N, C-alpha and C positions, 0 to 999 in steps of 0.2 A: 497626364498628372504632373502636378509641380512637387518639387522635393525643397524643402525649406529647413533652415537651421534655427533651432531655438536660441535666443540670445543667451541663455544659461550656459550653453556650450563653450562660449568665449572665455569667461574665467576658468571653466573647468579645463580646458585645453591649454590655457596659459599656465595653470598650475602643473600640469603634466610636462609642459615644454620645460620648466625649471626644475623639476624633479626626475623625470623619466627619460627625456630626450625626444627627439623627432620620432624616432623608430616606433616607440610606444604609442605616440600621437596616431601614427599612420595605421598601426595595427587595430587600435581601438575604433577609429573612424571606419575602416574597411569591415570590421566585425558589425558595427552598427548598421552599415548599409547592407550587408548580408542578410542580418537579422529582419530588417524591414522588408527586404525583397521576399523573405518567406511569408510575411503577412500579405503583401501584395499578390503574390501567386495564389494563396489560398482565397483571397477575395475575388480574384479574376475567375478561379475555378467555381465558385460558389455563385457567380453571377453578380457580384457587387460591384458598383462602380466607384473607384477610388478617385476622389477629386485632388487631393494633396497629401503630402506626407511630411511631417515635421519631425526631424531628427532631435533626440533628447539624450542625456547621458545614459540613460538605461535601455533606450531602444528608440522608439519614436511613437508618434501617434497619427493614424489615418484618419482623414476626414471623408467619411462616407454618408452621402445624403440618405435620410430615413432609415439608418441602420436598424432602428428598433423593429421595422416593419419586416425584416427579413426573419426566416426560421431560426429557432434557437440553435439548432445543428450547425447552421451556415456560420452563425455568429461565434459559436465555441471554436469552430474549425480556423476562422480567421484569427482568432485570439492566440490559438496555439501555433499558427504558421510560423511566427518569429521563433519561439523556442524550438521548434522541430529544425529550422534552418541552422539555428545556433548549435543544436546537438549535432547535427550532421558534420558541421565545421570542426567541432570538438573531435569527432570520431576520426575525421580525415587527419587532422593534425596530431592524433594520438598514434595512428598507425603508420604514418608517412613522416620520416625524420626531414626536416627542411630548417634553412636558417630562421631562427626566432621561434621555432615550433613550440619550445616550452612556454614562452611568454604567450604565445597565441593560445595555447590550451588553458592558461590561468585566465586570461580575459574572456574566453568562451564560457568557462566554468563560472566565473563571476556574473556574467550576463545572464546566463542560464539560470542560476540560483536566485539572483534578485529577480527576474522577471517572472518566476514561477510562484513568488510569495503571494499569499492570498489577500493583496492589498490593491485597491484601485489606484490609479488606473493601470497597473502592471498586468501583464497578460494572464498570470494566474488569478488575479482578482476579477478580471473582465470574464474568463471562463467560468469560475465559480458563481460569480453573481448572475450570469446568464442561465446558468444551470439551476440555479436556486429561484430563479424569477417566475412568478406567476402574473399571467397576462392581466387578471382582474385586479391584482395588487402590486402591479409594477413599481408604482411610486414609493409605497411602503417598504417593499423589499429592497429596493435601491437606496432609500433613505437609512435603512437599518446596516446595510452593508457599508455605506459611506461612514457611519458612526462607529462601525468596527474597525474600519481601516484608520480612522483618526486615532483610535485608542491604541490600536497596534503599532502605529508610528510613534506615539509618544512614548510608548513603553521601549520601543527600540533605541529611540533617542537617548533615553535613560540609561541604558544598557550600553551604547556605543560611547556615552560620556565617560565611561570607566576607561576605555582604551584610548581616550584622546591623548596626543594628537595623531596617533597612527591611523585612527579611522575618520580622520576629517573629511575626506571624500565622501564616505558613506554617511556621515552626519549631514553633510551638505544636501546629499541626495533625498535623505529622509525628511530634512527641512523642506525642501522643493516639493515632495510628494505630499506632506502635510498641508502646505499652502493650497496645492491643487485640490486636495479633498475638502478643505475647509470652504474653498471657493464653491466647489460643486454642491456642498451641502447648503450653503446660503442661498444658491440660486435654484435648487432642485425644482421648486414650485413652477418657476418659469419655464425651466426644461421640459416639464412634464405637460404644461399647458401648451407649448409649442408642438409637443409630439401629438397631443390630442387634435390640435387644429390642422396639422398635416393629414392625420388619419381621417378627418372628416372631408378634407379637400380631395381626398384620393377614393373616398366611397361614394 
């Protein structure tokens, strides 16, 4: 399995280096690695083969071949594996005092709350979208969920704009997620066509 860093992490960490210092940078990077480790462990446990993991400011994205062919329960477990790992780290940092534990708790809480939002491609959105998925109408349900994610992100940006510049990192994250959803919505038919092709090849 390959671990990759998304290019958006560079300006994100540069901003942190100027505002929060190297220690904050290290804690966030460690937290992201542990979060993704939770996804990987869940994927291995359910029999999914992880090809690569790309780290992002909110966590990461796993590349799993033919993910849509796995049972819904397995896909939901993989989606929730990251938040579970983050929740465990939050619990450990809450009950064991250590240098930087307060900062570590705040980071875990932020990662946990952001990832559980019902927005794609966040973990909460992935789990809910999979839960509501109907096999015969997978394309339609995914399209509707993408539209809902786009609307929620636009609303979030409007709300966050009131708190600018204190929320600049969250605004940047919302813009990035919005772009991801718009890209996925634009190319959703090609993705569905590819899924149908792989299904035919395997049957």
